[in-house]
C-alpha positions in Angstrom: 0.4 0.1 0.1 1.4 3.3 -1.0 2.4 5.6 2.2 1.9 8.7 0.3 -1.0 9.9 -1.4 -2.4 13.7 -3.0 -5.3 13.6 -1.0 -7.0 11.1 1.6 -10.7 11.7 1.5 -12.4 10.5 5.0 -16.0 8.7 4.6 -17.1 6.7 1.6 -20.9 8.3 1.5 -22.2 9.7 -1.6 -20.3 13.0 -1.2 -16.7 11.3 -0.5 -17.4 8.9 -3.3 -17.7 11.9 -5.5 -15.4 13.5 -4.4 -12.7 10.9 -4.7 -13.7 9.4 -8.1 -13.4 12.9 -9.7 -9.7 13.5 -7.6 -8.5 10.0 -9.2 -10.2 11.1 -12.3 -8.2 14.3 -12.6 -4.9 12.5 -11.8 -4.5 12.8 -8.5 -3.3 9.7 -6.5 -6.3 9.3 -4.0 -6.9 7.6 -0.8 -10.7 6.9 0.4 -11.3 5.5 3.7 -14.4 4.1 5.2 -14.6 2.9 8.7 -17.7 0.9 8.0 -17.9 -2.6 6.0 -19.9 -1.0 3.4 -19.7 2.2 1.3 -22.4 4.4 0.6 -23.0 6.3 4.3 -27.0 6.8 4.1 -26.8 5.2 0.8 -26.4 1.4 1.3 -28.9 -1.6 2.2 -28.6 -5.1 2.7 -30.5 -8.5 1.5 -32.4 -10.5 3.8 -34.6 -13.8 2.6 -34.8 -12.5 -1.0 -35.7 -8.8 0.1 -33.7 -6.0 -0.5 -33.6 -3.3 2.1 -32.5 0.1 1.7 -31.2 1.7 5.0 -32.0 5.6 4.7 -32.1 7.0 1.0 -35.7 6.4 -0.6 -34.8 7.6 -4.2 -33.1 9.9 -6.0 -34.2 13.7 -7.3 -33.5 14.7 -10.9 -32.0 11.5 -12.2 -33.6 11.3 -15.4 -31.9 11.9 -18.9 -31.7 15.5 -18.6 -31.2 15.4 -14.7 -28.1 17.1 -12.7 -27.7 13.7 -10.9 -27.4 11.5 -14.3 -25.3 14.5 -15.7 -22.8 14.5 -12.7 -22.7 10.8 -12.7 -22.0 10.3 -16.3 -18.9 13.4 -15.7 -17.5 10.9 -13.5 -17.7 8.1 -15.5 -20.4 6.1 -13.7 -23.1 4.4 -16.0 -26.3 3.2 -13.7 -29.5 2.7 -14.7 -32.2 4.4 -12.7 -36.2 3.7 -12.9 -38.8 6.8 -12.8 -41.2 5.8 -9.9 -44.7 5.7 -10.2 -46.3 6.1 -7.3 -43.8 8.0 -5.6 -44.2 6.0 -2.3 -46.6 3.6 -0.6 -47.5 4.5 2.5 -49.3 2.4 5.4 -51.0 4.2 8.2 -52.7 2.4 10.7 -55.9 3.4 9.1 -54.8 4.3 6.3 -53.3 2.7 2.7 -52.8 4.4 -0.4 -50.1 5.1 -3.2 -48.7 8.7 -3.6 -48.8 9.2 -7.3 -46.6 11.5 -9.7 -50.0 13.3 -10.4 -50.5 16.2 -7.6 -54.1 16.6 -8.9 -54.4 13.0 -8.4 -53.1 12.9 -5.2 -55.2 15.6 -3.5 -58.3 13.8 -5.1 -57.1 10.7 -2.9 -56.6 12.7 0.0 -59.7 14.4 -0.4 -61.4 11.0 -0.3 -59.9 9.9 3.1 -60.2 13.5 4.6 -63.3 15.2 3.0 -63.7 18.0 5.3 -60.4 18.8 4.8 -60.4 18.5 1.1 -60.1 22.5 0.4 -57.9 22.9 2.8 -55.7 20.1 0.9 -56.0 22.2 -2.5 -55.0 25.4 -0.7 -52.3 23.8 1.2 -50.3 22.7 -2.0 -51.4 25.9 -3.8 -49.0 27.5 -1.4 -46.6 25.2 -1.5 -46.4 25.7 -5.5 -45.9 29.3 -4.8 -43.4 29.4 -2.3 -41.5 26.9 -5.0 -41.8 29.0 -7.8 -41.1 32.4 -5.9 -37.8 31.1 -3.9 -36.7 29.8 -7.6 -37.5 32.9 -9.0 -35.7 34.9 -6.3 -32.5 32.8 -6.5 -29.4 34.7 -7.5 -30.7 38.1 -7.2 -28.8 38.9 -3.7 -29.8 40.8 -1.2 -32.5 43.5 -1.1 -30.4 46.7 0.2 -32.9 49.5 0.3 -36.5 49.9 1.3 -37.8 50.1 -2.5 -36.1 47.0 -3.4 -37.2 45.4 -0.2 -40.9 46.5 -0.9 -40.6 45.4 -4.6 -39.4 42.1 -3.5 -42.3 41.8 -0.8 -45.3 42.7 -3.4 -43.7 40.2 -5.8 -43.2 37.1 -3.3 -45.9 37.5 -0.9 -46.3 33.9 -0.1 -42.3 33.4 0.6 -42.2 36.5 3.2 -45.6 35.3 4.7 -44.1 32.0 5.7 -40.3 32.5 5.7 -40.1 33.1 9.7 -42.9 30.2 10.0 -42.0 26.5 11.0 -43.3 23.6 8.8 -45.7 22.7 11.7 -46.7 26.2 12.1 -47.7 25.9 8.0 -49.4 22.5 9.1 -51.5 23.8 11.6 -52.2 26.9 9.7 -54.2 24.7 7.0 -55.4 21.6 8.8 -56.9 20.5 11.8 -56.7 16.6 11.5 -53.5 15.0 13.3 -53.2 12.7 10.9 -53.8 14.6 8.1 -50.9 16.8 9.3 -48.2 13.7 9.5 -49.4 12.3 6.0 -48.4 15.6 4.7 -45.2 15.6 5.8 -44.2 12.6 4.3 -41.3 13.9 2.0 -40.5 16.5 4.7 -39.2 13.7 6.7 -36.3 13.5 3.9 -34.5 16.3 6.2 -34.2 14.3 9.2 -35.8 16.7 11.5 -39.5 16.8 12.7 -41.6 19.8 11.4 -41.5 22.0 14.6 -37.8 22.2 13.4 -37.9 22.8 9.6 -38.6 26.0 8.3 -41.5 26.3 6.2 -39.7 27.1 3.0 -37.3 24.8 3.4 -40.1 22.2 3.8 -42.1 23.3 0.9 -39.3 22.7 -2.0 -38.8 19.5 -0.5 -42.1 18.5 -0.4 -42.5 19.9 -3.8 -39.5 18.6 -5.7 -40.6 14.9 -6.0 -44.1 16.5 -8.0 -41.7 18.9 -10.4 -38.9 16.6 -11.1 -39.9 13.2 -10.3 -38.3 10.6 -8.3 -35.8 8.0 -9.4 -34.7 4.6 -7.9 -31.5 2.8 -8.9 -31.7 -0.7 -10.4 -30.4 -3.2 -8.1 -30.8 -1.0 -5.0 -28.9 1.8 -3.0 -26.3 -0.3 -2.1 -25.9 -1.6 -5.7 -25.6 2.6 -6.3 -22.8 2.9 -3.9 -21.2 -0.4 -4.7 -21.1 0.7 -8.7 -19.4 4.2 -7.8 -16.9 2.2 -6.0 -16.1 0.0 -9.0 -15.9 2.9 -10.9 -13.5 4.5 -8.5 -9.6 4.2 -9.6 -7.4 3.9 -6.9 -3.9 3.4 -7.0 -3.7 0.4 -4.7 -6.2 -1.5 -2.5 -5.7 -3.3 0.7 -6.3 -6.9 0.2 -8.8 -9.1 1.6 -6.6 -10.6 4.2 -5.1 -7.4 5.2 -8.5 -5.5 5.7 -9.8 -8.2 7.9 -6.6 -8.0 9.8 -7.6 -4.3 10.4 -10.7 -4.9 11.1 -9.9 -7.2 14.1 -11.5 -9.9 11.7 -8.6 -12.2 11.7 
């Protein structure tokens, strides 16, 4: 094993794998270090009795032909097939079981059938979410508003963004819905942030929830661990520990 490297990348999560692959591709002698028996970080999984279990990552955004995930992988020399999900997810709750379709209007109808007394609120919530998303995208790259006139103009053009910018996602849910079960269902994709609704900003949650409907969700063929393993195979390191030495260092010999 080489004793000197140009770069040492610690942790083989998706960030570490991508960084190490890019560095090695550009001619730097790169060592990727990972303490776990598997690479991938949150993007990992395992198989039991013929079933594949993903540990954390559920799906990828923008992994279609024109998506930035696909373009990033191609730039790193990684070729892997993705399947666009439809439905986006299958949800099982104590009293409800349903698919989340990729079509938002269809999803509104499903939720309206389960919660007829909240039907108008469901439509209003998704309309608010969509407005926030569009206003955030429009405001990106415009920089800080430095004078009172530009601030007023910004507020007038981005009412929903300004109105919700200091709210938590929980406050946004409470504002729209009465049924606690419906609030939990509405927080499904916001769970990707790893935080409860009370600790997520309404703006961040709106972007997270809107993205699957805007761009679709994609699943790597073979599962999340196969995706990370494929990235590892693509990574061309100068020298790797052989299996015996690896096991010795792990205390398995």
